[in-house]
C-alpha positions as CSV (number, residue, x, y, z in Angstrom):
1,M,0.0,0.0,0.0
2,C,1.3,3.5,-1.0
3,W,0.0,6.1,1.5
4,W,0.7,9.7,0.6
5,Y,0.2,12.4,3.3
6,S,0.7,16.1,3.9
7,D,0.4,15.8,7.6
8,A,2.8,13.4,9.4
9,A,0.3,12.9,12.2
10,E,-2.2,11.5,9.7
11,F,0.4,9.0,8.5
12,R,1.2,7.9,12.0
13,L,-2.5,7.4,12.7
14,R,-2.9,5.2,9.5
15,A,0.3,3.3,10.2
16,R,-0.9,2.5,13.7
17,E,-4.2,1.1,12.3
18,F,-2.3,-0.9,9.8
19,L,0.0,-2.4,12.4
20,V,-2.8,-3.2,14.8
21,D,-4.5,-5.1,12.0
22,G,-1.3,-7.1,11.6
23,L,-1.2,-8.0,15.2
24,A,-4.8,-9.2,15.0
25,A,-3.7,-11.4,12.1
26,G,-0.9,-13.0,14.2
27,Q,1.9,-11.1,12.4
28,R,5.1,-9.6,13.8
29,V,4.9,-5.9,13.0
30,R,7.6,-3.2,12.5
31,Y,7.3,0.6,12.5
32,V,10.1,2.5,10.5
33,G,10.8,6.2,10.4
34,S,13.5,8.8,10.2
35,A,13.3,9.7,13.9
36,P,15.4,7.9,16.6
37,E,13.9,4.7,17.9
38,A,13.0,6.2,21.2
39,V,10.8,8.8,19.4
40,L,9.3,6.1,17.2
41,T,8.4,4.0,20.3
42,R,6.6,6.9,21.8
43,E,4.6,7.4,18.6
44,L,3.2,3.8,19.1
45,D,2.9,3.9,22.9
46,G,-0.6,5.5,22.9
47,V,-2.2,2.4,21.4
48,T,-2.8,-0.4,23.9
49,E,-2.2,-3.3,21.5
50,L,1.0,-1.8,20.2
51,A,2.3,-0.9,23.6
52,E,1.8,-4.4,24.8
53,A,3.4,-5.8,21.6
54,L,6.4,-3.6,22.0
55,R,7.1,-5.1,25.4
56,D,7.2,-8.7,24.2
57,G,8.8,-8.1,20.9
58,T,5.8,-8.8,18.7
59,A,6.1,-5.1,17.6
60,Q,9.4,-3.5,16.7
61,V,10.7,-0.1,15.8
62,R,13.6,0.7,13.5
63,S,15.2,3.8,12.3
64,L,15.5,4.2,8.5
65,A,19.3,3.8,8.8
66,E,18.9,0.4,10.4
67,A,15.9,-0.8,8.4
68,Y,17.5,0.2,5.1
69,P,21.2,-0.5,5.6
70,G,22.2,0.2,2.0
71,G,22.4,3.9,2.8
72,S,20.6,6.8,1.3
73,V,20.4,5.1,-2.1
74,V,18.8,1.8,-1.6
75,D,20.3,-1.4,-3.2
76,P,17.1,-3.0,-4.5
77,D,18.1,-6.6,-4.3
78,E,19.8,-6.3,-1.0
79,Q,16.8,-4.5,0.6
80,V,14.5,-7.3,-0.6
81,A,16.9,-9.8,1.1
82,V,16.7,-7.8,4.3
83,Y,13.0,-8.0,4.5
84,A,12.9,-11.6,3.3
85,R,15.1,-12.5,6.3
86,A,12.8,-10.6,8.6
87,T,9.8,-12.5,7.2
88,E,11.5,-15.8,7.5
89,E,12.5,-15.1,11.1
90,A,9.0,-14.0,12.0
91,V,7.5,-17.3,10.6
92,A,10.2,-19.3,12.4
93,D,9.2,-17.6,15.7
94,G,5.6,-18.7,15.2
95,F,4.0,-15.7,13.6
96,T,1.8,-15.9,10.6
97,G,3.9,-13.4,8.8
98,F,5.6,-10.0,8.9
99,R,4.1,-6.5,8.4
100,V,5.9,-3.2,8.2
101,A,4.8,0.4,8.1
102,A,7.6,2.7,6.9
103,D,7.8,6.4,6.1
104,A,10.2,6.3,3.2
105,T,10.2,10.0,2.3
106,A,13.9,10.5,3.2
107,L,14.9,7.7,0.8
108,V,13.3,9.1,-2.4
109,R,14.2,12.9,-2.3
110,A,16.9,12.9,-4.9
111,P,16.6,11.5,-8.5
112,D,19.1,8.7,-7.9
113,Q,17.4,7.7,-4.7
114,L,14.0,7.7,-6.4
115,A,15.2,5.6,-9.3
116,A,16.7,2.9,-7.1
117,F,13.7,2.9,-4.7
118,L,11.2,2.5,-7.6
119,R,13.0,-0.7,-8.7
120,Y,13.0,-1.9,-5.1
121,E,9.3,-1.2,-4.8
122,H,8.6,-3.6,-7.6
123,L,11.0,-6.3,-6.4
124,I,9.6,-6.3,-2.9
125,D,6.1,-6.4,-4.4
126,R,7.1,-9.6,-6.3
127,Y,8.4,-11.0,-3.0
128,M,5.2,-10.1,-1.1
129,S,3.0,-11.7,-3.9
130,E,4.2,-15.1,-2.8
131,N,5.4,-14.7,0.8
132,P,3.6,-13.7,4.1
133,M,4.8,-10.1,4.1
134,S,2.8,-6.9,3.8
135,A,3.8,-3.3,3.8
136,M,2.5,0.3,4.0
137,C,4.8,2.8,2.4
138,G,4.4,6.5,3.5
139,Y,5.4,9.5,1.4
140,D,5.2,13.2,2.2
141,R,3.4,14.6,-0.9
142,S,4.1,18.2,0.2
143,E,7.8,17.5,0.2
144,L,8.2,15.2,-2.8
145,G,5.6,16.7,-5.2
146,D,3.0,15.1,-7.4
147,P,5.3,13.7,-10.2
148,A,7.4,11.7,-7.7
149,V,4.4,10.5,-5.8
150,A,2.7,9.4,-9.0
151,Q,5.7,7.3,-10.0
152,L,5.6,5.6,-6.6
153,A,1.9,5.1,-6.4
154,C,1.5,3.5,-9.8
155,L,3.8,0.6,-8.7
156,H,1.6,-0.4,-5.7
157,P,-1.5,-2.7,-5.6
158,Q,-3.2,-0.2,-3.4
159,T,-2.9,3.5,-2.9
160,N,-4.9,6.5,-1.5
161,V,-3.8,8.8,-4.3
162,R,-5.2,8.8,-7.8
163,L,-2.4,10.8,-9.5
164,A,-1.2,8.0,-11.8
165,G,-4.5,6.8,-13.2
166,F,-3.2,3.2,-13.4
167,R,-1.4,0.6,-11.3
168,L,1.2,-1.8,-12.5
169,H,2.3,-4.2,-9.9
170,A,3.4,-7.8,-9.3
171,A,0.7,-10.5,-9.6
172,S,3.3,-13.3,-9.0
173,D,7.0,-13.7,-9.3
174,R,6.6,-14.0,-13.1
175,T,3.5,-11.9,-14.0
176,V,2.3,-8.4,-13.4
177,A,-1.2,-6.9,-13.0
178,L,-2.4,-3.8,-14.8
179,A,-5.5,-1.8,-13.6
180,G,-7.1,1.6,-14.2
181,E,-7.0,3.8,-17.3
182,L,-4.2,4.4,-19.8
183,D,-4.4,7.4,-22.1
184,M,-2.6,10.6,-23.2
185,T,-2.3,11.8,-19.6
186,N,-0.1,9.1,-18.3
187,R,1.7,7.6,-21.4
188,S,5.2,8.8,-20.2
189,L,4.5,7.5,-16.7
190,L,3.6,4.1,-18.2
191,D,7.0,4.1,-20.1
192,S,8.9,4.8,-16.8
193,A,6.9,2.2,-14.9
194,L,7.6,-0.5,-17.5
195,D,11.3,0.2,-17.3
196,R,11.3,-0.1,-13.5
197,V,9.3,-3.3,-13.5
198,D,11.3,-5.0,-16.3
199,L,8.8,-7.7,-17.0
200,A,9.9,-11.3,-16.8
201,A,9.5,-13.4,-19.9
202,D,8.7,-17.1,-19.8
203,G,8.8,-19.2,-23.0
204,G,9.0,-16.1,-25.2
205,E,6.0,-14.5,-23.5
206,M,5.4,-11.9,-20.8
207,V,2.0,-11.9,-19.2
208,V,0.1,-8.9,-18.1
209,D,-3.1,-9.7,-16.1
210,A,-5.5,-6.8,-16.5
211,P,-9.0,-7.8,-15.4
212,E,-9.4,-4.4,-13.8
213,L,-8.2,-2.4,-16.9
214,A,-10.9,0.1,-17.7
215,F,-9.4,1.7,-20.8
216,I,-6.3,1.8,-22.9
217,D,-5.8,4.1,-25.9
218,H,-3.9,3.1,-29.1
219,A,-0.8,5.0,-28.1
220,C,-0.4,3.1,-24.9
221,L,-1.1,-0.2,-26.6
222,L,1.7,0.7,-29.1
223,R,4.0,1.4,-26.1
224,L,3.3,-2.1,-24.8
225,A,4.0,-3.5,-28.3
226,G,7.3,-1.6,-28.5
227,Y,8.3,-2.8,-25.1
228,A,7.8,-6.4,-26.2
229,E,9.5,-5.8,-29.5
230,R,12.7,-4.5,-27.8
231,R,12.8,-7.6,-25.7
232,G,12.0,-10.0,-28.6
233,V,9.0,-11.5,-26.9
234,T,5.2,-11.5,-27.1
235,L,3.2,-9.6,-24.6
236,V,0.0,-11.4,-23.5
237,L,-2.6,-8.9,-22.3
238,R,-5.4,-10.6,-20.4
239,T,-8.3,-8.2,-20.1
240,D,-12.1,-7.9,-20.3
241,W,-12.0,-4.5,-21.8
242,P,-13.6,-5.1,-25.2
243,G,-11.7,-2.5,-27.2
244,A,-8.2,-4.0,-26.6
245,S,-8.5,-7.0,-28.9
246,R,-10.1,-5.0,-31.8
247,M,-7.5,-2.3,-31.5
248,A,-4.6,-4.8,-31.5
249,Q,-6.0,-6.3,-34.7
250,V,-6.5,-2.9,-36.4
251,L,-3.0,-1.8,-35.5
252,G,-1.5,-5.2,-36.6
253,L,0.4,-5.7,-33.4
254,S,2.2,-9.0,-33.9
255,R,4.0,-8.6,-30.5
256,V,0.7,-8.2,-28.5
257,R,-1.8,-11.0,-28.0
258,V,-5.0,-10.0,-26.2
259,E,-6.8,-12.8,-24.3
260,Q,-9.9,-12.9,-22.1
261,A,-9.1,-12.3,-18.5
262,A,-9.6,-15.5,-16.3
């Protein structure tokens, strides 16, 4: 979940709710922020369930520096490994899984930080699609601005911001899901999202599950075709939107095959 905010107190409220839900589901939970751990602990202390969980270790707090040891520019693969280990440890300790709420604003302020974190966001999404981990990523919209928030939001399965118009996220380790509307307002955002995701091919095909795709214009469909062409594969678009199949035929897109969504 991508949660943008303009008021830090609002994010803390939503993060506490998210973590309490995790406790109710039998998960180990972790709260991550840029403040020192003592301050982060006080931010959770007002909630009875979290205060009790902090005492027995079911709930944890971590500073950004500790939770993201790669430094100010995240190493995407290493950061996934960090959270994979935390998830495995939680399950080994008898929890149903691992849940984290993190304010990651400080990790995406500069262009090189944002580029690395966008790739990480998709890789950790792949991991979560098949493992018992869930996460809520907080971003200060007033500090980062709408263009950066849109790039982050479109790579999440869930978000409270509608800046992007679409969502492109992992459906499994090998496939992605596409939802929303794609048109002239977000064509360039689609290009950058595709580059960050770097779709995996299997048997010469890359699958995009799109049962929640409401609309795609011809230019965006051509972008998908070009993406597949550059990788020498066929892109399989599984959607119920009736215009996609007809458009692909009219455009003669040999690298795009439209199928009915399952």
